[in-house]
N, C-alpha and C positions, 0 to 999 in steps of 0.2 A: 409094616403094612398100616395103612390108614384105617382106623376103626370106623365101622358103620353104625351110627346111632339111629334110633327111630325118629328122634326129634332133636334139632339143634336150635338154641335160642341165643340171639344177640341182644344183650342188655340185662344188667343186673339190678334193675330197679324193682319196684313192687310188682309190676305186671309180669316182668320176665321171671322173677323168682316164684311168684304165685303160680304161673303156668308150669314151671319146672317141678314144683312140689306136687301139683295135681297129676301131671303126666307120669312122674316117677311112681306115685302111689297107685296108679292104674296099671303098673307093670311095664311101662315103656322104658327103653334105654334113652337117657336124656343127657345132653351136653349143653352147658351154658357158659358163655364168655362175656366178660365185662371189662371195658378198657381201663377203668379206674377201680375204686373200691365199691363194694356193694352199697347201694343207696346214696352214692356220692353225687348224683344228679338231682332231679326233681324230688325224689322220694324222701330226702332228708330235710327238705326246705319247706315243708307244709305247715299248716296252722296246728298240727298235732291233734286233729279231731277225727273221730269216727262219728259221722253225723249224717242226718238225712238231707241237710241243705235247705233250711227253712225258706231262704230267699228264692230258691229255684221254683217254688210254687208260683211266684209272680210271673215266671216265664212259661207257666203251664207244663213244666217238666214233671208231670205226675208219676209217670212210670219210673223215671230215674229216682225221684224222691222216695217212692214206695219201696223200690229195690234196696236203696241205701238204708232206709229205716229198718227193714227186715234184717239186713246184714249187721246192724249195730249189735244186737243181742247175740247173734251167732258168733261174731268175732270176739265179743267180750267173753263168751263161754269157752272159746278155744285158747284164749290168751289173757286170763284175768290178772296175770302179773304185770303185763305191759299196757293193758287197757282197763280203764276204770270209769264208772259213771261220773258225770259232772252236771251240776245244775246251772242253767243259764238264766240270767235276769235280763229281760227285755223291757226297758223303761218306755212308757208312752211319751212320745215327743209331740206336743200339741200341734206343731206346725207341719208335721210329716204324715205318715200313714195313720188313718183314723183307728181308734181303739177297736171298733167292730171288725175291721179288716185283720188286725193282729189276732183277735180272738178267734176269728174264723180260720185263719191260717194255722193257728196252734191246735184247734179242734181237729182239723185234717191231719196235722202232724201227729197227734196222739192216736188217731184211729185208723189210718190207712196202712200202717206198717207193722201190724201185729206186735205191738208193745205188750210184754208180759211181766218183765221184772223191773223195768225202769219206772219211777213214779210219774204220775200225770202232771199236767200243767196246773198251776194255781195262780190266783190273783194275789198281788202284793200291794200293801199300803206302804209306800216308801217313807211316809212320815213316821211310821211306827216300827217297821222292820229294820233289822241291823243292816240289810243290804242297801238301805237308803242312806246310811251314814257317810259313805265315801263320795256321794253325789252332791252336786251344788244344791244347797238348801232352798226349798220352796219352788225350784224350777221344775222338778219332776216329782209328782205325787203318787202316781200309780205305775205298776209294772206287771208283767207276767213272768212267771218262773217255770221253765220247762227243762226236759232232760235230753242230754246227748252223752257222748263218751269222749274221754281223752285217750290218746294213744302215743306211745313212743314210736314214731314212724320208722326211724332207721332200724330199730330192733325188730320191728315187725318184718322188715325185709330180710334182715340177717337170719332170723329164726325160720322164716320160710325157706331160705336157702339151706339152712342147717338140716331141716326136716327132709328136704329134697335129697340132700347128700346121704342122709341116714337111710333113705329108701333107694339108693343106688345111683343117683345123678352125679355127674362130674361137674363141679363148679370151678371155673378157672377165672380168677380175678387178675387185674393188671394184664389183660390179654385183649388186644385190639384186633377186630376183624379187618383184614386188609383187602380181601377179595372173596366174592361169592360167585360161583359159576355152576352151571348144571352140566352134567356129563354122565352118560350111561344110566339115565333114570334116577340120578342122585344129585344132591347138592354137595359141592366140594367147598368147604369153608377154610380159607387160609388165614392164619393169625400170626401176630408177633407179640412176644412177651415184652411189655413196656419197661421192665426192669433189666432183664438180661439181654434182650434183643434176639432171643432164640425164636426161630420160626417153626410153625407146625401146621398140619392140615388134618381135618377130619371130614368124614362124609356123613350125610344124613338123608333119610327118606323124606323128611319134612323140615321146613325152616320157619321160625318165628322171628319177625323183626320187631323187637320191643325196645327200640333205640331211644324212645322218648323224644326229646328235642332234636335228636339226631336221626330220627326215623327216615327222613328223606336222604340223608347222607349215606345211610346203610344201603339204600336202594341204588345209589350211584356207584356202588363198588362192584358193578358187573352183574347185577341180578337179571338183566334183560327184561326188566319190567318197566312199563310206562305208567306210573301210578296216576290214577284219576283223582284220588283224595289228596287234600293239601293240609298241612299242619299250620296252625296259627299259634305263634309263640306269645305267651302272655306272662309278663313279669309280675311276681308277687313278692313283696318285701315285708319283713317283720322287724320289730325292735323288742329288746328285753331291757327292763329297768328293775331297780330294786323293788321289793314287795310294796305294793301300793295300799293294801288293806289287809285286815286280819282274818276275815271270814273265808270260807272255802268255795264260794260261788264264783262263776265267771259272768261276764256281761256281754250282751250283744247291743252295740250302739248303732242307731241309724244316723246317717249323715244327710245333709241337705242335698248332696249330689245324687241321692238315690242308692248309694252304696251302704254297706254295713262294715263295721270292724268288730273284732272280738278282743276282749281284755280278760286274760286267763291266768289264774294262779299257776306258777311254773317253777318246778325244781325246788319247792319248799320256800325258798327265800327270794323269789323273783316274780315278776309279772310279764307275761308275753302279750304283745299288742300287734295285731295284723288283721287283714293283709291289704295290700294295694292291688290294683288291677290295671295294667297298662301294656299296650302292645310293645313287643321287644324285637329289635333287629340286631343282628350281629352274632358272635360266637356265644352260645349258651354257657360255655365254661367260664366266661368272663363277666357274667352278670353280677352286679353289686347294687345294694340299696343306695339310691341317690339322695343327696341332701333334701331335694324336694319331697321325696317319698317319706323320709324321716320326719320332716316338718309336717307333712299331711297327717301322718299317724298321731303325732303329738297333738296337733290341733283338733283332730277328730275326738281323741280321748278327753281333751281338756274342755270340750263342749259340754261334757257331762260331769267330770270329776271336780270336786271342790278344790283339790290341790292340783294345779295345772302340771302337765307333763311337758318337759322341755328337752330339746335335743341333747343338752349337756347331761341329762339324766340317763341317757342310753349307755348301758354297759356292754351290749352286744347287738349287732344287727345281722340279719342274713337275708338272702334273696335267692329265689329260684325261678326257673322258667317252666311254665306249664305248657306241655305240647298238646294244645286243644285241637279238636277237629274244626277246620275252618268252615263254618256254616254260613258265612257271609254276614254275620251280625255286625251292626254298625259300631258297637262299643265292646271293648274287651269284657266288661262286666256282664254283658248279655250273651257272650259266646257260650255255646252248650258245654256242659261238663260231662255229657254222656260220652261213651266210648263208641268208636266206629272201627269195624274191621274191613280190610281190603284183602281178599283172597285172590291171588294170581297163580296160575298153573302153567308157566312157560315150559313147553316141552313135557307137559303132564306132571311136573314136579311142583308140589304146593309150597307157596310162600305166603304166610299170613302176616300182614303189617297192621300195627295197632296205633290208632290215633285217639288221643284223649284219655278219659278215665279219671278216677279219683281213688284215693286210698281206700275209702269205705267200701267201694264195690270191686276191689281187686280180685277177691275170691270168686265172685260171680263172673267177672270178666274171664278168668282162667277157665272156668267151666264152659263158658260159651266158646272160647277159643278152641278148646278140645272138641266140642261138638262140631265146629266148622271143619276141623281136621280129621274127624272120625273116619271118613272113607279111606284115609291114607295111613292110618296108624293101626298097628296090630292089636293094641290093648286100649281101645278108645272108650268102650262102654262099661267095662268092669269097674266096680267100686265108684260109680258115678255119684257125686254128692258127698263123698267121704270127707272132704276137707272141712266141712262144717261141723263134723262130729269128732274128728281126731284132733286132740290138742296140739298146739305148737309146742316145741321143746320148752319144758319148764312150766307149761300151763295145765298140767294134769291135776287140777284141784278145783274145788268149788269156787264160784265167783266171789264168795264171801270169805275165802280162807286165807287171803294175803296177810291179814293181821295175825292169824294163828301161826302162819309160817314164820313171820318175823319173831314171834315169841319162841318158836322152836329153835331158830338159829341162835338166839341169845342164850337159851338154856344149853344148847349143844356146844356153843362156842362162846363161853362167858366173857372172853376178852374183847369181843366185838362191842363197839359203842352202839347205842340205839340207832344213831344216824347211819352207821355202817351196815348194820343188820337190815335196816329198812331199805337202803339202796340196793343191796344184793338181792333181797327178796323181790323187789319190784323189777329188777333187771333180768334175773336168772330164774325166778320162781323155784320150782322143786329141784332144779339143777344147781342151786347155790351150794348145797352140801358137797356136790362133786367138785366144785371149784375150790372149796375150803379144805376138802380132803381130811387128813388126820391131824390137822394143825391143833396144837394144844396151847399155843400162845401167839401173840402178835408177831413175835420174832420168827415163828415158823412160816409166816406169810412172806418172808423175805423183805427186800428193800421197800421202804415206803416212799412213794413219789408225791405224797401230799393229798389232802382231801379224800382220805380213805382208800386211795388207789395203791395197791401193793404189787410186788413182783409176781406173786402167785396168780393174781387176776390177769396181769399182762400176759403171762405165759399161757394161761387158759384161753385168752382171746386170740392169741396168735396161733395156738394149736387147734382150736375148735371153731373160730369165727372169722377166719381170713384176715385178721388185722395184721398190717405190716408196718404201720407208722404211728407216731404219737397222735397225729390228726385223726386217724381211724378210731383210736381209742378214746380220746377226750372230746371229740365232737360228734361221733356217730355211735359207737358202742355205748357211750355214756355222754353226758353233757358236763363232765367235770372240768372242761375248759372254762366254764363260768367261775370256777373256784380256784383253779391253779394259776400261778403267775407264769409269765413268759419264760422266766428262768427255769421253773419247775418242768414246763412242757419241753424246753430244750434239753434238760437233763434226762427226761424220759426218752427223747429221740436218740440221745447219745448212748443210753443204756441199750436200746434196741439195736443200734448200729454195732455196738461192742459184743453183745451176747448173741445176736443173730439167731433167734430161736428157729430151728428147722421146722418146716411144715410137717405137721403130724400126719400119720396115716389116716387120722380121723377126718382129714379134709378130702381124702380120696373117696371115690364112689364106694358106697356100702359101709363106710366107717360109722361107728357108733360113738357118739360123744356123751 
């Protein structure tokens, strides 16, 4: 018999997993399918920021900025292992926005979003402060330093899915929706397993289309809906280079074209530079950073940095497609980052499609999605707002406790290097001891794949976090692909193919990891 769920969700990005978590926590039976790996689309290709979006003030998006600013500290509070404060330096460029406008924008930024823990904006003398040292001498003399947060975007998605599963949701990856049809007052969702080819069907009282760049493709699979909203695909590319400077602050650089780029300390030994904004046509799965985009990012950073960034310095680049709501803006950079819902009820059965959104507001998006679906769900109102109080897996600690946790791991597992303990604490938080278990030596962690990745961690990720390939592990569950050689990654793939870790019951609905 096909099981009947309260809610079925198509798409395992941040929006889909956020809705699954919230709905399951309110007592609904939830099913989510994702055609690839969790966060394998837009959600793992972001600039890794939980931020208000300072530049959106220029487009008068005050509600979006305020909501995002409020969410910064909420998300930091529920996931302090994967989210941490970051100070940004915004140099004043004499030929671009005037200093008074920057100061006004940052005053609003500090005061409209309920900032409590993050430090306020300060003025900086670049001729005296250490943050001026990496910049071209005498070209920039003053700046403003303000607060936002850094996030491990792919882990945010995976941990949201993990918490949803812990609360009863069924999360099925590598499962592509092939047909959606309504019959007998229910949605019938047909799927195919992209690894085995096995076909299956479930039924649901309500359906969420969180397909991201594929949101319109999902509707074309038989939904019987003539969507009024349109998606605008905008490409954003990033480059990673070796560490450019020694201090821990990030930069926001203004460009002559009116855009901005971020230069961010990344993974301890690297610097992340991004992003671009350009309209994209074609298959979102085939998006790649173009040579022109890489050159643009290098040139934009070199306008400020004393040591120019060149394309040959790039050690990794990545590109994603943002599925923005098409508001008719003439330029990609001006297209709204706000989210838009379209609720259709063909035959009286609800289908909610999501356009746009950003990582910072994913939790509020999920709450609003469930408010829209409230008339159709059995458990829509109970525990409303709970996701801002309940920590994500591993996040049940104070926002200042990550360093304490690193010390505890080193004392409890003295064979761990400082680097290894720090990485595990930042990735798994209070669940790191569960991963390490009763290990008494490095040998107890099994085969080493390089860069502190061990067999014990690989098995944990496959059993608890839906990882099935080396790519899942080294580019989404971690960023160890920056440190591992092609041969080491191939060896990991071979190990996975040979050992074939079976999916743990922990991946099933109601499992506890």
